[in-house]
C-alpha positions in Angstrom: -16.4 6.8 33.4 -15.7 10.0 31.3 -13.5 11.4 34.1 -11.4 8.5 34.5 -10.7 8.4 30.8 -10.0 11.8 30.5 -6.2 12.8 30.4 -4.8 15.1 32.3 -2.9 17.7 29.7 -0.3 20.0 31.5 0.8 23.0 30.4 4.9 23.1 31.0 4.4 26.7 31.6 2.6 26.3 34.5 5.5 24.0 36.1 7.1 25.7 39.0 10.6 23.9 40.2 11.8 24.4 43.8 14.8 26.2 43.9 17.4 23.5 45.4 19.4 26.4 47.2 16.3 26.8 49.2 17.3 24.1 51.4 21.0 25.0 51.9 19.5 28.0 53.7 17.7 26.0 55.6 20.5 24.3 56.9 22.5 27.0 57.9 19.5 28.6 60.0 19.5 25.3 61.6 23.6 25.1 62.0 23.2 28.7 63.8 20.6 27.8 65.6 22.7 24.9 67.4 25.8 27.1 67.5 24.0 29.4 69.8 22.6 27.3 71.8 26.2 25.5 72.2 27.5 29.0 73.3 25.0 29.9 75.7 25.2 26.2 77.7 28.9 26.6 77.6 28.6 30.0 78.8 26.4 29.2 81.8 28.5 25.6 82.3 31.7 27.3 83.2 29.7 30.3 84.5 31.1 33.3 82.6 28.1 35.3 83.3 30.3 36.1 86.5 32.4 38.5 84.4 29.7 40.5 82.8 28.5 41.0 86.3 30.1 44.8 87.7 30.0 43.9 91.5 31.7 41.0 90.8 35.1 39.5 92.3 36.7 36.8 90.0 40.8 35.6 90.4 41.8 32.8 88.0 45.3 31.1 87.7 46.2 30.1 84.7 49.2 28.0 83.5 51.2 28.1 80.3 54.6 26.8 79.5 56.0 26.5 82.9 54.8 30.7 83.5 51.8 31.1 85.9 49.5 34.2 85.8 46.9 35.7 87.7 44.2 37.1 86.7 41.5 39.1 88.9 38.7 41.3 88.6 37.5 43.8 90.7 34.4 45.5 89.8 35.1 46.9 86.0 39.0 46.4 87.0 40.8 43.6 85.2 44.3 42.9 86.1 46.9 40.5 84.5 49.8 39.8 86.7 52.7 37.2 86.1 54.3 34.6 88.6 57.6 33.7 88.6 59.8 31.6 91.0 63.0 33.9 90.2 64.4 36.1 92.6 64.7 39.8 91.2 68.1 40.8 91.5 69.6 37.4 93.1 70.8 37.4 96.6 72.9 40.1 96.5 72.0 43.8 97.4 73.2 46.6 99.1 71.2 48.5 101.7 70.8 52.6 100.5 69.2 54.1 103.1 66.1 54.6 105.2 62.6 56.0 104.1 60.6 57.7 106.9 56.8 58.6 106.8 55.7 62.0 109.2 52.7 62.2 110.8 51.6 65.1 108.0 52.5 62.9 104.9 55.9 64.0 104.0 58.4 61.2 103.6 62.3 61.5 104.5 65.0 59.4 102.9 68.0 59.0 104.4 70.9 57.6 102.5 73.4 54.6 104.1 76.1 57.1 104.1 74.8 59.8 106.8 72.9 57.0 108.9 76.6 55.8 109.9 78.4 59.4 110.4 75.1 59.7 112.6 75.6 56.4 114.7 
């Protein structure tokens, strides 16, 4: 019975209080793991990992504000093009001449005026 009657005396110097900011650090770690998992799942869902494969060929068509963009990737080369329904120069134009490529690779250009004189 003497053990039950003895009062426990605590020394206030030995009491260690837990830091309240330690739980915030743990929440930050959990959020960081969640973000990485979400990022990896989105990459696998949209098959974005193909962009990092050097042998892959990818073509993407994207429409923004009534303007089409074609993005192509062949190997390590990525190319973006804009598509439009406008005709460059309209319907009017003038024939300037004819260009011929010879067997040796040389290109000869004959202006329109000289073509009319030959005929």
